[in-house]
VMD Tcl script that draws the C-alpha trace (Angstrom):
set ca {
  {19.39 1.36 2.22}
  {18.98 -0.58 5.45}
  {15.65 -1.53 6.98}
  {13.95 -4.33 8.88}
  {10.56 -5.52 7.70}
  {7.76 -7.78 8.90}
  {4.46 -8.67 7.24}
  {1.55 -10.86 8.23}
  {-2.04 -11.44 7.10}
  {-4.54 -13.29 9.26}
  {-8.05 -14.40 8.41}
  {-10.70 -13.00 10.74}
  {-14.34 -14.01 10.78}
  {-14.81 -13.55 7.04}
  {-15.23 -16.40 4.55}
  {-12.26 -15.22 2.49}
  {-9.15 -13.15 3.04}
  {-9.14 -10.58 0.24}
  {-6.14 -8.62 1.58}
  {-2.84 -8.63 -0.29}
  {0.57 -7.15 0.54}
  {4.20 -7.25 -0.54}
  {7.36 -5.29 -1.15}
  {10.16 -4.99 -3.67}
  {13.40 -3.08 -3.93}
  {16.45 -2.15 -5.96}
  {19.85 -1.01 -4.71}
  {18.60 2.52 -3.95}
  {14.81 2.30 -3.66}
  {12.05 0.27 -2.04}
  {8.31 -0.10 -2.69}
  {5.87 -1.38 -0.03}
  {2.25 -2.16 -0.95}
  {-0.99 -3.23 0.71}
  {-4.44 -3.67 -0.83}
  {-7.77 -4.76 0.64}
  {-10.30 -6.19 -1.80}
  {-13.77 -4.82 -1.07}
  {-16.50 -7.15 0.10}
  {-19.89 -6.83 -1.55}
  {-18.27 -6.95 -4.98}
  {-16.96 -9.99 -6.88}
  {-13.34 -11.15 -6.74}
  {-11.99 -8.59 -4.30}
  {-8.83 -10.64 -3.84}
  {-8.24 -10.51 -7.60}
  {-8.59 -6.72 -7.64}
  {-6.10 -6.46 -4.76}
  {-3.60 -8.75 -6.48}
  {-3.94 -6.94 -9.82}
  {-3.24 -3.66 -8.02}
  {-0.07 -5.02 -6.43}
  {1.18 -6.62 -9.64}
  {0.50 -3.57 -11.78}
  {2.18 -1.10 -9.43}
  {5.17 -3.38 -8.84}
  {5.55 -4.04 -12.59}
  {5.63 -0.33 -13.26}
  {8.08 0.15 -10.40}
  {10.39 -2.52 -11.82}
  {10.47 -0.71 -15.16}
  {10.99 2.75 -13.64}
  {13.29 2.23 -10.63}
  {16.67 2.41 -12.41}
  {17.67 2.22 -9.57}
  {15.41 5.02 -8.24}
  {12.06 6.52 -9.16}
  {12.76 9.92 -10.75}
  {9.48 11.55 -9.75}
  {7.36 9.79 -7.11}
  {4.29 11.95 -7.72}
  {4.28 11.15 -11.42}
  {4.97 7.48 -10.69}
  {2.16 7.16 -8.15}
  {-0.33 8.93 -10.40}
  {0.40 6.69 -13.37}
  {0.61 3.53 -11.26}
  {-2.70 4.01 -9.46}
  {-4.54 4.77 -12.69}
  {-2.86 1.85 -14.47}
  {-3.95 -0.51 -11.68}
  {-7.49 0.89 -11.83}
  {-7.76 0.31 -15.58}
  {-6.21 -3.16 -15.33}
  {-9.00 -4.13 -12.92}
  {-11.63 -2.75 -15.28}
  {-10.00 -4.65 -18.14}
  {-10.16 -7.88 -16.13}
  {-13.85 -7.32 -15.31}
  {-14.65 -6.68 -18.96}
  {-12.74 -9.76 -20.09}
  {-14.58 -11.93 -17.57}
  {-17.97 -10.46 -18.49}
  {-18.68 -9.41 -14.91}
  {-21.78 -7.34 -14.28}
  {-20.10 -5.71 -11.27}
  {-16.42 -4.81 -11.09}
  {-13.93 -6.09 -8.50}
  {-12.72 -3.28 -6.24}
  {-9.89 -2.66 -3.84}
  {-8.19 -0.12 -1.65}
  {-4.48 0.60 -2.04}
  {-1.74 2.15 0.07}
  {1.86 2.27 -1.18}
  {5.10 3.87 -0.05}
  {8.39 4.44 -1.86}
  {11.59 4.76 0.18}
  {14.68 6.35 -1.34}
  {17.25 9.03 -0.50}
  {16.32 8.66 3.20}
  {12.80 9.84 2.39}
  {9.35 8.29 2.24}
  {6.61 9.20 -0.25}
  {3.24 7.51 -0.24}
  {-0.12 7.28 -1.97}
  {-3.42 5.87 -0.77}
  {-6.90 5.29 -2.13}
  {-9.67 4.05 0.15}
  {-9.33 3.17 3.83}
  {-6.17 1.09 4.06}
  {-3.81 3.19 6.14}
  {-0.21 4.24 6.57}
  {1.18 5.21 9.98}
  {4.56 6.93 10.49}
  {5.81 6.70 14.10}
  {8.90 8.44 15.50}
  {10.09 8.33 19.12}
  {6.71 7.21 20.41}
  {4.79 9.90 18.52}
  {2.42 9.58 15.56}
  {4.14 11.75 12.97}
  {1.70 11.11 10.11}
  {-1.35 9.05 9.19}
  {-3.37 8.82 6.03}
  {-6.95 10.11 6.05}
  {-9.46 7.49 4.87}
  {-11.48 8.16 1.74}
  {-14.67 7.39 3.63}
  {-17.64 9.58 4.39}
  {-17.22 8.88 8.11}
  {-13.62 10.15 8.15}
  {-14.51 13.18 6.03}
  {-17.34 14.00 8.42}
  {-15.03 13.69 11.42}
  {-12.61 16.10 9.75}
  {-15.41 18.58 9.05}
  {-15.10 18.20 5.28}
  {-18.68 16.96 4.83}
  {-21.75 17.27 7.05}
  {-23.78 14.12 7.63}
  {-25.92 13.12 10.56}
  {-25.06 9.45 10.41}
  {-22.86 7.39 8.14}
  {-21.13 4.02 8.39}
  {-17.35 3.93 8.46}
  {-17.51 1.22 5.78}
  {-18.84 3.53 3.07}
  {-16.01 4.65 0.80}
  {-16.40 7.36 -1.80}
  {-13.51 6.07 -3.92}
  {-11.50 2.91 -4.62}
  {-9.76 1.16 -7.49}
  {-12.02 -0.69 -9.90}
  {-15.17 1.41 -9.46}
  {-16.89 2.85 -12.55}
  {-15.56 6.33 -11.71}
  {-11.97 7.54 -11.82}
  {-10.35 6.98 -8.41}
  {-9.48 9.77 -5.99}
  {-6.11 9.37 -4.25}
  {-3.74 11.38 -2.08}
  {0.04 11.64 -2.48}
  {2.37 12.79 0.31}
  {6.13 13.28 0.50}
  {8.93 12.98 0.49}
  {9.16 12.99 4.29}
  {12.74 12.67 5.53}
  {13.22 9.65 7.78}
  {15.38 9.29 10.86}
  {16.99 6.16 12.24}
  {14.38 4.14 14.09}
  {11.35 5.59 12.30}
  {8.64 3.00 11.75}
  {6.20 2.88 8.83}
  {3.15 0.64 9.12}
  {0.69 -0.20 6.34}
  {-2.52 -1.94 7.37}
  {-6.00 -2.95 6.29}
  {-9.04 -1.68 8.17}
  {-9.15 -4.95 10.09}
  {-6.40 -3.50 12.28}
  {-7.39 0.11 12.81}
  {-11.10 -0.63 13.19}
  {-10.29 -2.72 16.26}
  {-7.37 -0.76 17.74}
  {-7.03 2.97 18.33}
  {-4.21 5.04 16.88}
  {-2.80 5.32 20.40}
  {-2.70 1.53 20.80}
  {-0.97 1.10 17.46}
  {1.67 3.70 18.34}
  {2.16 2.15 21.79}
  {2.83 -1.30 20.32}
  {5.35 0.11 17.86}
  {7.20 2.16 20.46}
  {10.24 0.44 21.94}
  {9.64 -2.80 20.04}
  {11.05 -4.16 16.81}
  {8.53 -4.52 14.00}
  {8.97 -8.30 14.17}
  {7.78 -8.19 17.79}
  {5.19 -5.41 17.49}
  {3.29 -6.58 14.41}
  {2.28 -10.07 15.64}
  {1.07 -8.56 18.92}
  {-0.92 -5.90 17.06}
  {-2.55 -8.48 14.81}
  {-3.44 -10.80 17.70}
  {-4.94 -7.89 19.65}
  {-7.05 -6.83 16.66}
  {-8.31 -10.39 16.10}
  {-9.31 -10.71 19.76}
  {-11.23 -7.44 19.67}
  {-12.86 -8.31 16.34}
  {-14.03 -11.69 17.58}
  {-15.84 -14.24 15.42}
  {-17.29 -11.59 13.12}
  {-14.10 -9.60 12.84}
  {-12.43 -8.51 9.64}
  {-9.23 -9.94 8.18}
  {-6.11 -8.24 9.57}
  {-3.14 -7.50 7.34}
  {-0.06 -5.50 8.33}
  {3.23 -4.66 6.62}
  {5.69 -2.66 8.71}
  {9.30 -1.54 8.36}
  {11.86 0.22 10.53}
  {14.31 2.57 8.83}
  {18.07 2.01 9.15}
  {17.67 -0.40 12.05}
  {21.06 -0.73 13.79}
  {20.73 -4.53 14.13}
  {19.21 -5.07 10.67}
  {22.15 -7.19 9.59}
  {21.79 -9.57 12.52}
  {18.03 -10.02 12.16}
  {16.69 -12.59 9.72}
  {14.17 -9.96 8.66}
  {16.74 -7.22 8.14}
  {17.40 -6.02 4.61}
  {20.47 -4.19 3.38}
  {20.63 -3.22 -0.28}
  {24.32 -2.26 -0.12}
  {25.32 -5.48 -1.86}
  {22.56 -5.26 -4.50}
  {24.03 -4.50 -7.91}
  {22.59 -2.23 -10.57}
  {19.75 -3.81 -12.51}
  {18.79 -6.25 -9.74}
  {15.15 -6.23 -8.65}
  {13.93 -8.22 -5.63}
  {10.23 -8.77 -4.90}
  {7.92 -10.70 -2.58}
  {4.98 -10.09 -4.96}
  {4.39 -13.25 -6.94}
  {2.65 -13.30 -10.32}
  {1.59 -16.88 -9.64}
  {-1.23 -15.63 -7.41}
  {-3.09 -14.68 -10.60}
  {-3.14 -18.12 -12.20}
  {-6.92 -17.99 -12.51}
  {-6.92 -14.78 -14.51}
  {-7.30 -15.46 -18.23}
  {-5.08 -12.66 -19.50}
  {-1.74 -11.33 -18.33}
  {-1.24 -7.71 -17.43}
  {-1.67 -5.39 -20.40}
  {1.93 -4.55 -21.34}
  {0.77 -1.81 -23.69}
  {-1.06 -0.11 -20.81}
  {2.07 -0.35 -18.65}
  {4.12 1.23 -21.44}
  {1.57 4.03 -21.79}
  {1.83 4.65 -18.06}
  {5.61 4.87 -18.35}
  {5.25 7.38 -21.16}
  {2.91 9.43 -18.96}
  {5.48 9.40 -16.16}
  {8.24 10.56 -18.48}
  {6.05 13.32 -19.89}
  {5.15 14.51 -16.38}
  {8.84 14.59 -15.46}
  {9.63 16.54 -18.64}
  {6.93 19.14 -17.90}
  {8.10 19.47 -14.31}
  {11.70 20.02 -15.44}
  {10.58 22.59 -18.00}
  {8.70 24.55 -15.33}
  {11.73 24.53 -13.03}
  {13.94 25.68 -15.90}
}
mol new
graphics top color blue
foreach p $ca { graphics top sphere $p radius 0.5 }
foreach p [lrange $ca 0 end-1] q [lrange $ca 1 end] { graphics top cylinder $p $q radius 0.2 }
display resetview
């Protein structure tokens, strides 16, 4: 695989930045993640970090060197992250649970598959056109799409997230075959709430992600002003011709079997009393394997 990548998170007018992002990869697969801890609930940044660590830990165990079944992987990973957050809340004796959004994409075999829960978004841009965008799990977005009928509702009201008392709702898409120059952008609502889809596509068109992303973030911060939200963006360009010459270009051709590279650091969770529940991770792996077995049996 060859891709160029750029990520940045900037604090807006909020007291804390509860956004988290990162990516990891093997020789034949890559995982890109972004989570936005929800305000109004305790320790949103912890929920976001737990989500990233749980999904990346499961990816490390399953990408050998590829994920066999992305749908099964995403299903198990999202639920594992959800229950890890609940476990943390219980262990800390919290009356309210930390909560977070999540958007994640797996790249392999020249295809992209993704999952999202909440209102952190994924954009796929090709030749100046918006090829795909996630639909927020918010009442406002559902109303705009004609799914629900409401006279007035705030865009901030989500009907699902990780860490809530109810089982999360999430959408899985893919694989979508990528072409050279395709750009994938993951972002928190601090970006898209300030900039239109058209503006985001325009910035990405004709620019490298290392040039487009800082401009996008600065534009969103200016629009948001003193009371604006934090802005976090992780973007990649597929099979960039000059990836080898750019300091932000990644080629996995020289990565050997069994090697796992990650920008997601466990050290960010130093204040959490317990480590991730390895037994829960192993149960999630068993669920993935069982889902793959059932899928193979149906095809046979």
